[in-house]
Residue frames as qw, qx, qy, qz and C-alpha x, y, z in Angstrom:
[[0.606, -0.627, -0.385, 0.302, 65.10, -0.11, -12.92],
 [0.152, 0.834, -0.098, 0.522, 66.11, 3.30, -11.62],
 [0.705, -0.346, -0.367, 0.498, 68.75, 3.79, -8.95],
 [0.018, 0.876, -0.002, 0.483, 69.27, 7.02, -7.02],
 [0.446, -0.057, -0.525, 0.723, 71.52, 8.38, -4.32],
 [0.280, -0.815, -0.415, -0.290, 69.18, 10.15, -1.90],
 [0.367, 0.080, -0.382, 0.844, 70.41, 13.12, 0.12],
 [0.283, -0.818, -0.485, -0.125, 68.49, 15.02, 2.75],
 [0.291, 0.225, -0.278, 0.887, 69.18, 18.34, 4.37],
 [0.162, -0.734, 0.618, -0.232, 69.42, 18.78, 7.30],
 [0.910, 0.031, -0.413, 0.003, 71.21, 15.53, 8.08],
 [0.111, -0.371, -0.920, 0.056, 70.54, 14.43, 10.72],
 [0.262, -0.615, -0.354, -0.654, 67.10, 15.94, 11.25],
 [0.145, -0.015, -0.653, 0.743, 66.76, 17.57, 14.69],
 [0.382, -0.563, -0.569, -0.462, 63.23, 17.39, 16.08],
 [0.063, -0.235, 0.519, -0.820, 62.10, 19.32, 19.16],
 [0.516, -0.417, -0.707, -0.244, 59.53, 17.72, 21.46],
 [0.217, -0.384, 0.413, -0.797, 57.79, 18.59, 24.71],
 [0.243, -0.278, -0.914, 0.168, 56.26, 16.34, 27.36],
 [0.308, -0.393, -0.120, -0.858, 52.79, 17.60, 28.21],
 [0.713, -0.381, 0.201, -0.554, 51.61, 15.04, 30.72],
 [0.334, 0.214, -0.912, 0.100, 52.37, 11.80, 32.50],
 [0.764, -0.338, 0.091, -0.543, 49.85, 9.51, 34.17],
 [0.653, -0.363, 0.655, -0.112, 50.26, 6.10, 35.72],
 [0.745, 0.184, 0.630, 0.123, 49.69, 4.39, 32.36],
 [0.550, 0.709, 0.331, 0.293, 50.33, 7.00, 29.68],
 [0.372, -0.422, 0.111, 0.819, 52.83, 9.63, 28.55],
 [0.398, 0.834, 0.379, 0.044, 51.63, 12.60, 26.48],
 [0.379, -0.489, 0.236, 0.749, 53.76, 14.91, 24.41],
 [0.557, 0.790, 0.235, -0.097, 53.93, 16.90, 21.25],
 [0.644, 0.147, 0.244, 0.710, 56.44, 17.64, 18.53],
 [0.048, -0.848, -0.205, 0.486, 57.09, 21.38, 18.66],
 [0.243, 0.813, -0.322, -0.419, 59.40, 21.78, 15.67],
 [0.805, 0.095, 0.494, 0.314, 60.55, 19.84, 12.63],
 [0.056, -0.586, 0.333, 0.737, 62.81, 21.70, 10.21],
 [0.726, 0.576, -0.025, -0.375, 61.85, 21.82, 6.55],
 [0.737, -0.169, 0.585, 0.293, 63.45, 18.97, 4.67],
 [0.430, 0.692, -0.379, -0.439, 65.22, 19.28, 1.35],
 [0.829, -0.023, 0.554, 0.068, 65.56, 16.08, -0.66],
 [0.299, 0.681, -0.505, -0.439, 67.91, 15.54, -3.59],
 [0.910, 0.107, 0.400, 0.004, 67.85, 12.51, -5.87],
 [0.088, 0.690, -0.593, -0.405, 70.98, 11.88, -7.93],
 [0.938, 0.266, -0.059, -0.216, 70.52, 9.21, -10.65],
 [0.466, -0.539, 0.683, 0.158, 73.13, 6.45, -10.48],
 [0.616, 0.059, 0.743, 0.256, 74.48, 4.54, -13.45],
 [0.158, 0.349, -0.455, -0.804, 74.10, 4.84, -17.15],
 [0.448, 0.279, 0.848, -0.051, 72.51, 2.31, -19.41],
 [0.288, 0.563, 0.646, 0.429, 69.88, 3.04, -22.01],
 [0.135, 0.150, -0.001, 0.979, 69.63, 6.80, -22.73],
 [0.422, -0.513, -0.408, -0.626, 65.83, 6.88, -22.33],
 [0.684, -0.495, -0.497, 0.198, 66.22, 5.49, -18.80],
 [0.443, -0.113, -0.204, 0.866, 68.66, 8.28, -17.99],
 [0.124, -0.328, -0.223, -0.910, 66.15, 10.86, -19.20],
 [0.610, -0.540, -0.481, -0.325, 63.33, 9.33, -17.14],
 [0.673, -0.363, -0.421, 0.488, 65.58, 9.11, -14.05],
 [0.254, 0.075, -0.069, 0.962, 66.56, 12.78, -14.48],
 [0.354, -0.462, -0.338, -0.740, 62.88, 13.74, -14.69],
 [0.704, -0.511, -0.492, 0.014, 62.11, 11.76, -11.51],
 [0.559, -0.182, -0.303, 0.750, 65.02, 13.49, -9.77],
 [0.016, 0.288, 0.103, 0.952, 63.58, 16.88, -10.74],
 [0.537, -0.542, -0.447, -0.466, 60.35, 15.94, -8.91],
 [0.582, -0.195, -0.616, 0.493, 62.13, 15.53, -5.54],
 [0.051, 0.052, -0.279, 0.958, 61.65, 19.18, -4.42],
 [0.535, -0.252, -0.276, -0.758, 57.90, 18.95, -5.09],
 [0.740, -0.259, -0.621, 0.001, 57.73, 15.72, -3.08],
 [0.423, -0.077, -0.516, 0.741, 59.68, 17.36, -0.22],
 [0.200, -0.185, 0.042, -0.961, 57.32, 20.35, -0.23],
 [0.698, -0.292, -0.422, -0.500, 54.30, 18.03, 0.02],
 [0.705, -0.183, -0.611, 0.309, 55.98, 16.03, 2.79],
 [0.216, 0.056, -0.377, 0.899, 56.85, 19.20, 4.75],
 [0.430, -0.256, -0.119, -0.858, 53.25, 20.41, 4.49],
 [0.769, -0.273, -0.536, -0.217, 51.94, 17.05, 5.70],
 [0.565, -0.103, -0.576, 0.582, 54.33, 17.05, 8.69],
 [0.024, -0.134, 0.213, -0.968, 53.30, 20.61, 9.61],
 [0.570, -0.227, -0.231, -0.755, 49.57, 19.80, 9.32],
 [0.862, -0.205, -0.391, -0.249, 49.55, 16.35, 10.96],
 [0.776, -0.093, -0.454, 0.428, 52.48, 16.14, 13.36],
 [0.296, 0.178, -0.299, 0.890, 53.77, 19.50, 14.63],
 [0.260, -0.227, 0.204, -0.916, 51.81, 20.96, 17.54],
 [0.777, -0.237, -0.342, -0.473, 49.45, 18.01, 17.94],
 [0.467, -0.490, 0.646, -0.355, 49.42, 16.10, 21.18],
 [0.716, 0.173, -0.656, -0.164, 50.30, 12.43, 20.92],
 [0.668, -0.510, 0.405, -0.361, 49.92, 9.82, 23.64],
 [0.495, 0.350, -0.795, 0.026, 51.95, 6.72, 24.30],
 [0.844, -0.418, -0.026, -0.336, 50.39, 3.97, 26.40],
 [0.088, -0.618, 0.756, -0.196, 52.81, 2.35, 28.82],
 [0.655, 0.023, -0.726, -0.210, 50.79, -0.86, 29.04],
 [0.639, -0.455, -0.573, 0.238, 51.03, -0.98, 32.82],
 [0.309, -0.945, -0.107, 0.021, 51.32, 1.44, 35.69],
 [0.388, 0.717, -0.374, 0.442, 54.46, 3.55, 35.75],
 [0.676, -0.678, 0.225, -0.179, 56.64, 2.31, 38.59],
 [0.433, 0.535, -0.707, 0.158, 59.52, 0.16, 39.67],
 [0.908, -0.391, -0.099, -0.116, 60.36, -2.78, 41.94],
 [0.284, 0.606, -0.663, 0.336, 63.33, -3.67, 44.11],
 [0.834, -0.298, -0.463, 0.030, 64.24, -6.20, 46.80],
 [0.110, -0.678, 0.484, -0.542, 65.27, -5.42, 50.38],
 [0.271, -0.311, 0.837, -0.360, 66.41, -8.30, 52.61],
 [0.092, 0.117, 0.980, 0.129, 64.49, -10.81, 50.50],
 [0.262, 0.632, 0.606, -0.406, 61.28, -8.74, 50.38],
 [0.297, 0.382, 0.518, 0.705, 59.99, -7.43, 47.05],
 [0.019, 0.605, 0.307, -0.734, 58.99, -3.76, 47.19],
 [0.304, 0.488, 0.609, 0.546, 56.80, -2.32, 44.43],
 [0.013, 0.547, 0.203, -0.812, 56.16, 1.38, 43.87],
 [0.251, 0.403, 0.685, 0.553, 53.65, 2.48, 41.24],
 [0.099, -0.043, -0.017, -0.994, 51.98, 5.74, 40.32],
 [0.222, 0.421, 0.787, -0.392, 48.37, 6.12, 41.45],
 [0.369, 0.816, 0.426, -0.128, 47.26, 8.74, 38.93],
 [0.457, 0.829, 0.007, 0.321, 48.47, 11.78, 37.05],
 [0.685, -0.333, -0.076, 0.644, 51.98, 13.00, 37.75],
 [0.082, 0.982, 0.022, -0.166, 53.06, 16.65, 37.77],
 [0.789, 0.276, 0.064, 0.545, 56.03, 17.46, 35.56],
 [0.104, -0.989, 0.090, 0.057, 58.63, 20.08, 36.41],
 [0.612, 0.570, -0.402, 0.372, 62.33, 20.80, 36.07],
 [0.700, -0.705, 0.111, 0.016, 64.69, 19.95, 38.91],
 [0.457, -0.640, 0.506, 0.356, 68.44, 20.67, 38.72],
 [0.216, 0.516, -0.622, -0.548, 68.42, 20.33, 34.94],
 [0.009, -0.042, -0.990, -0.136, 66.43, 17.09, 34.97],
 [0.509, -0.311, -0.434, -0.675, 62.79, 16.15, 34.55],
 [0.123, -0.049, 0.798, -0.588, 60.90, 15.65, 37.83],
 [0.518, -0.311, -0.601, -0.523, 57.66, 13.66, 37.88],
 [0.057, -0.090, 0.704, -0.702, 55.86, 14.06, 41.22],
 [0.635, -0.230, -0.297, -0.675, 52.59, 12.61, 42.47],
 [0.725, -0.336, 0.434, -0.416, 50.97, 9.97, 44.63],
 [0.455, 0.335, -0.815, -0.127, 52.33, 6.42, 44.62],
 [0.907, -0.312, 0.011, -0.283, 51.29, 3.07, 46.02],
 [0.137, 0.551, -0.807, 0.162, 53.97, 1.07, 47.83],
 [0.927, -0.175, 0.014, -0.331, 53.35, -2.62, 48.35]]
């Protein structure tokens, strides 16, 4: 058995994302940037010398693995739009004097910035 201490750089990984759309039942967004990862494997322990040699060889393969992983992330994740289904209409409920009030989005919502926050505006149903 081979044991390794795994180190990544950067740590933690900072990912930049952008919301591209919100509807009553779905949020769309895309990852705009993922920094290139560097991975280091440091063999742990001693034991049989041949195992140490094999573990050292495996550790030398870490940069090649990281390069392949970075290419895959760039090709399959960065810049592609992803959608997340909410499962039900976006909205909220509250009670006023014993009456339940429900507000839910009717369709697509427009996204904009408002005083440093995200503003989602659009038509709603109130029941």
